[in-house]
C-alpha positions as CSV (number, residue, x, y, z in Angstrom):
1,M,24.7,-89.6,-39.4
2,N,21.2,-90.5,-40.5
3,N,19.1,-89.3,-37.5
4,H,15.9,-90.6,-39.3
5,Y,17.1,-94.3,-39.2
6,Q,18.5,-93.8,-35.6
7,R,15.0,-92.6,-34.6
8,K,13.2,-95.4,-36.4
9,A,15.5,-98.1,-34.9
10,T,15.4,-96.6,-31.4
11,E,11.5,-96.2,-31.4
12,A,11.2,-99.9,-32.8
13,A,13.2,-101.3,-30.0
14,Q,11.1,-99.3,-27.3
15,K,8.0,-100.3,-29.0
16,A,8.9,-103.9,-29.0
17,L,9.3,-103.9,-25.3
18,F,6.2,-102.0,-24.7
19,Y,4.2,-104.3,-27.2
20,E,5.7,-107.5,-25.3
21,V,4.8,-106.5,-21.7
22,S,1.5,-105.0,-22.7
23,L,0.4,-108.2,-24.4
24,S,-2.2,-110.2,-22.3
25,P,-2.9,-112.7,-21.1
26,K,0.6,-114.3,-21.1
27,P,1.2,-117.5,-19.2
28,G,3.4,-116.7,-16.1
29,L,4.6,-113.5,-17.3
30,V,4.0,-109.9,-16.2
31,D,1.3,-108.4,-18.3
32,R,-1.6,-105.7,-18.0
33,L,-3.5,-108.1,-16.0
34,T,-1.4,-110.2,-13.8
35,N,2.1,-110.3,-12.6
36,G,2.1,-113.9,-13.6
37,A,4.9,-116.0,-11.4
38,H,6.6,-112.7,-10.3
39,Q,6.2,-111.3,-6.7
40,D,8.9,-108.5,-7.2
41,M,7.8,-106.7,-10.3
42,D,4.6,-105.5,-12.2
43,F,3.4,-103.7,-15.4
44,Y,4.8,-100.5,-14.1
45,T,8.2,-101.9,-13.2
46,F,8.5,-102.7,-16.9
47,I,7.5,-99.4,-17.9
48,D,10.0,-97.8,-15.8
49,S,12.5,-100.2,-17.1
50,I,11.8,-99.2,-20.7
51,I,11.9,-95.8,-20.1
52,S,15.5,-96.0,-18.5
53,L,16.9,-98.2,-21.3
54,T,15.4,-96.2,-24.4
55,P,18.5,-93.6,-24.6
56,F,21.0,-96.4,-24.8
57,F,18.9,-98.0,-27.7
58,S,20.0,-94.8,-29.6
59,D,23.5,-95.2,-28.5
60,Y,23.7,-98.8,-29.7
61,F,22.6,-97.9,-33.2
62,A,24.8,-94.8,-33.3
63,A,27.7,-97.1,-32.3
64,G,27.1,-99.5,-35.2
65,F,26.2,-96.7,-37.9
66,T,29.3,-94.8,-37.2
67,H,31.8,-97.7,-36.7
68,Q,34.5,-98.2,-39.3
69,G,36.9,-100.6,-37.4
70,S,36.7,-104.4,-36.5
71,L,33.8,-106.1,-35.4
72,D,35.5,-107.0,-32.2
73,T,36.0,-103.3,-31.4
74,L,32.4,-102.6,-32.1
75,F,31.4,-105.4,-29.9
76,D,33.5,-104.1,-27.1
77,Q,31.9,-100.6,-27.6
78,L,28.5,-102.1,-27.5
79,R,29.2,-104.1,-24.3
80,S,30.5,-101.0,-22.5
81,I,27.3,-99.0,-23.5
82,G,25.2,-102.2,-22.4
83,Q,26.7,-102.1,-18.8
84,L,25.7,-98.5,-18.4
85,A,22.4,-99.4,-19.6
86,E,22.0,-102.1,-17.1
87,S,23.1,-100.0,-14.4
88,A,20.4,-97.5,-15.4
89,M,17.8,-100.3,-15.6
90,F,18.6,-101.6,-12.0
91,A,18.6,-98.0,-10.7
92,A,15.1,-97.5,-12.1
93,T,13.6,-100.9,-11.0
94,K,15.2,-100.9,-7.7
95,N,17.6,-103.7,-8.6
96,I,14.9,-106.0,-10.2
97,N,16.0,-107.7,-13.4
98,T,13.3,-106.9,-15.9
99,H,15.3,-106.9,-19.1
100,K,18.8,-107.9,-18.7
101,G,18.7,-110.5,-21.5
102,A,16.6,-108.2,-23.7
103,N,19.2,-105.4,-23.1
104,F,22.1,-107.6,-24.2
105,S,20.3,-108.8,-27.4
106,L,19.1,-105.4,-28.3
107,A,22.7,-104.1,-27.9
108,I,23.9,-106.5,-30.6
109,L,21.0,-106.1,-33.1
110,L,20.8,-102.2,-32.8
111,G,24.4,-102.3,-33.3
112,A,24.3,-104.6,-36.2
113,T,21.2,-102.7,-37.6
114,G,23.2,-99.7,-37.5
115,K,26.3,-100.9,-39.2
116,Y,24.1,-102.6,-41.9
117,L,22.2,-99.3,-42.6
118,Q,25.5,-97.5,-43.4
119,T,24.9,-99.0,-46.9
120,H,21.3,-100.1,-46.9
121,T,17.7,-98.5,-46.4
122,L,14.7,-98.8,-44.4
123,P,12.3,-100.5,-44.3
124,L,13.9,-104.0,-44.1
125,Q,13.1,-106.6,-46.5
126,P,13.5,-110.2,-45.3
127,K,16.9,-110.6,-47.0
128,D,18.1,-107.3,-45.0
129,T,17.0,-108.8,-41.7
130,T,18.9,-112.0,-42.5
131,A,22.0,-110.0,-43.2
132,I,21.7,-108.3,-39.9
133,F,21.3,-111.7,-38.2
134,Q,24.7,-112.7,-39.8
135,L,26.4,-109.5,-38.7
136,S,25.1,-110.2,-35.1
137,S,26.6,-113.6,-35.2
138,D,29.9,-112.3,-36.6
139,L,29.9,-109.8,-33.5
140,T,29.3,-112.7,-31.0
141,V,31.0,-115.8,-32.6
142,D,33.6,-115.9,-29.8
143,L,31.5,-114.8,-26.9
144,I,30.7,-118.2,-25.3
145,Q,34.4,-118.9,-25.3
146,K,35.4,-115.7,-24.0
147,D,32.7,-115.4,-21.3
148,F,32.9,-119.0,-20.1
149,Q,36.5,-119.9,-20.2
150,H,37.4,-119.0,-16.6
151,I,34.0,-120.2,-15.2
152,G,35.5,-122.8,-13.1
153,E,37.6,-120.3,-11.1
154,K,34.6,-118.1,-10.0
155,S,33.3,-118.4,-6.6
156,S,29.8,-117.5,-7.5
157,L,27.8,-118.1,-10.6
158,T,25.0,-116.2,-12.7
159,H,21.9,-118.4,-13.7
160,G,23.3,-118.6,-17.2
161,E,26.6,-119.7,-16.1
162,R,25.1,-122.4,-13.8
163,L,23.2,-123.6,-16.7
164,F,26.1,-123.8,-18.8
165,I,28.0,-126.0,-16.5
166,E,25.2,-128.2,-15.6
167,K,23.4,-128.8,-18.9
168,G,25.7,-127.2,-21.6
169,I,23.1,-124.5,-22.3
170,T,24.4,-121.5,-23.9
171,G,21.3,-119.4,-23.5
172,I,21.1,-115.9,-25.1
173,R,24.9,-115.8,-26.0
174,G,24.4,-118.9,-27.9
175,E,21.5,-117.6,-29.8
176,A,23.4,-114.5,-30.7
177,A,26.5,-116.4,-31.8
178,K,24.3,-118.7,-34.0
179,G,22.6,-115.5,-35.6
180,Y,19.2,-115.9,-33.7
181,P,17.9,-119.0,-35.7
182,V,14.7,-118.9,-33.6
183,L,13.9,-115.6,-34.7
184,S,15.1,-116.1,-38.5
185,S,13.7,-119.5,-39.0
186,L,10.7,-119.7,-36.6
187,L,9.2,-116.5,-35.3
188,L,9.6,-114.0,-38.2
189,P,8.4,-116.4,-41.0
190,F,5.2,-116.9,-38.6
191,L,4.7,-113.3,-38.2
192,R,5.0,-112.5,-41.9
193,K,2.7,-115.2,-42.7
194,N,0.1,-114.3,-40.4
195,R,0.5,-110.6,-40.4
196,H,-3.5,-110.2,-41.5
197,L,-4.3,-111.1,-37.9
198,S,-4.9,-108.2,-35.2
199,K,-1.6,-107.3,-33.4
200,E,-2.6,-108.9,-30.1
201,E,-4.0,-112.1,-31.6
202,L,-0.9,-112.5,-33.7
203,L,1.7,-111.8,-31.0
204,L,-0.1,-114.0,-28.4
205,R,-0.3,-116.9,-31.1
206,A,3.6,-116.2,-31.7
207,L,4.3,-116.4,-28.0
208,V,2.7,-119.9,-27.7
209,L,4.5,-121.0,-30.9
210,L,7.8,-119.9,-29.2
211,M,7.1,-121.5,-25.9
212,S,6.5,-124.7,-27.6
213,E,10.0,-124.7,-29.3
214,V,12.4,-122.4,-27.4
215,E,15.0,-123.5,-24.8
216,D,14.0,-121.1,-22.0
217,G,16.5,-120.5,-19.3
218,N,13.9,-118.9,-16.9
219,I,11.9,-122.1,-16.7
220,L,14.9,-124.2,-16.6
221,H,16.2,-122.1,-13.6
222,R,12.7,-122.3,-11.8
223,G,11.5,-125.7,-12.6
224,G,14.3,-127.8,-14.2
225,F,14.5,-129.8,-17.3
226,E,11.2,-131.8,-16.7
227,A,9.2,-128.6,-16.2
228,W,10.6,-127.0,-19.2
229,Q,9.6,-130.2,-21.3
230,T,6.2,-130.3,-19.8
231,V,5.5,-126.5,-20.8
232,K,6.8,-127.3,-24.2
233,K,4.3,-130.2,-24.7
234,E,1.5,-128.2,-23.3
235,T,2.0,-125.3,-25.5
236,K,2.5,-127.6,-28.6
237,L,-0.9,-128.7,-28.0
238,L,-2.2,-125.2,-27.5
239,H,-0.4,-124.1,-30.8
240,E,-1.9,-127.0,-32.9
241,S,-5.3,-126.5,-31.5
242,Q,-7.6,-124.6,-33.9
243,F,-9.0,-122.3,-31.3
244,T,-10.7,-119.1,-32.2
245,K,-9.2,-115.7,-30.8
246,D,-12.0,-115.9,-27.9
247,E,-11.1,-119.5,-27.2
248,L,-7.5,-118.7,-27.1
249,L,-7.9,-116.0,-24.7
250,I,-9.9,-118.0,-22.3
251,R,-7.2,-120.8,-22.5
252,L,-4.3,-118.5,-21.8
253,H,-6.2,-116.9,-18.9
254,S,-6.2,-120.3,-17.2
255,Y,-2.9,-121.3,-18.3
256,D,-1.4,-118.3,-16.7
257,L,-3.1,-119.5,-13.4
258,E,-1.5,-122.8,-14.0
259,L,2.1,-121.6,-14.6
260,T,1.8,-119.0,-11.7
261,A,0.9,-121.9,-9.4
262,R,3.7,-123.9,-10.8
263,N,6.1,-120.7,-10.3
264,L,7.1,-120.8,-14.1
265,S,7.7,-117.9,-16.2
266,P,8.9,-118.2,-19.8
267,G,11.0,-114.9,-19.5
268,G,13.5,-116.0,-22.0
269,T,10.8,-116.8,-24.7
270,A,9.2,-113.3,-23.8
271,D,12.6,-111.6,-24.7
272,L,12.8,-113.5,-27.9
273,L,9.1,-112.3,-28.9
274,A,10.2,-108.7,-28.2
275,L,13.3,-109.0,-30.5
276,G,11.0,-110.5,-33.3
277,I,8.5,-107.4,-32.8
278,Y,11.5,-105.2,-33.3
279,F,12.2,-106.6,-36.8
280,A,8.6,-106.9,-37.6
281,I,8.4,-103.1,-37.1
282,L,11.5,-102.3,-39.2
283,E,9.8,-104.5,-41.8
284,E,6.5,-102.7,-41.5
285,L,4.7,-105.9,-40.8
286,F,2.1,-104.2,-38.7
């Protein structure tokens, strides 16, 4: 097995999560400066979580890189590893959900990256990233049907299951099954085009762009449909404003206070930003 590729992919996933939580100021989210709309977690909770998950990032990649059977069996293997990773995360965070969604997606994307790199090389080119998204879609195409087919018989539902029943929102499962179109069509083109900016400015502007477009299950759960639509409109104006970096930082500081007061946190958007950072690192955009 190519240990160099395994190490590179594992480091990219770990760095992506560290970059995302370190990015500041993030409206409603945990960062270096505030806990946002979260009373049960802080910056250090995220550090503990990331460290607990990192060994499993290596396992996800290895599963894909060594896999020779059907994609169905690879998905089952990735999900089994993912359940172990989730248990390790909850043990490290004292049962606080820091990275459940990100862990699911990184299992799929690292597995698909490993599978793809059986016959290709790093660094990734945009066409390679597109091919990995297609592999991710192939891995998860039947996931929504499988996971939600007996949902009506369950006595208690997760946030994602409740959103599916009430609004038909498929969340991160749907994003994976479609091959992460938000990443391929929105986030990564933005990161590639604006790679000349400093890392922090680039990623803050990328976060605002995502918030203006993304269906965020965390905001929907906390505030409902109208709150989500309001955040989209507000961040659309913020994205389209021609603020300098300093002006943007001032506006994001105040917007963090606003979203915190409304108890809103775009956690789904933060996960997507981290996934985009993962590919940006493997494409050597930074």
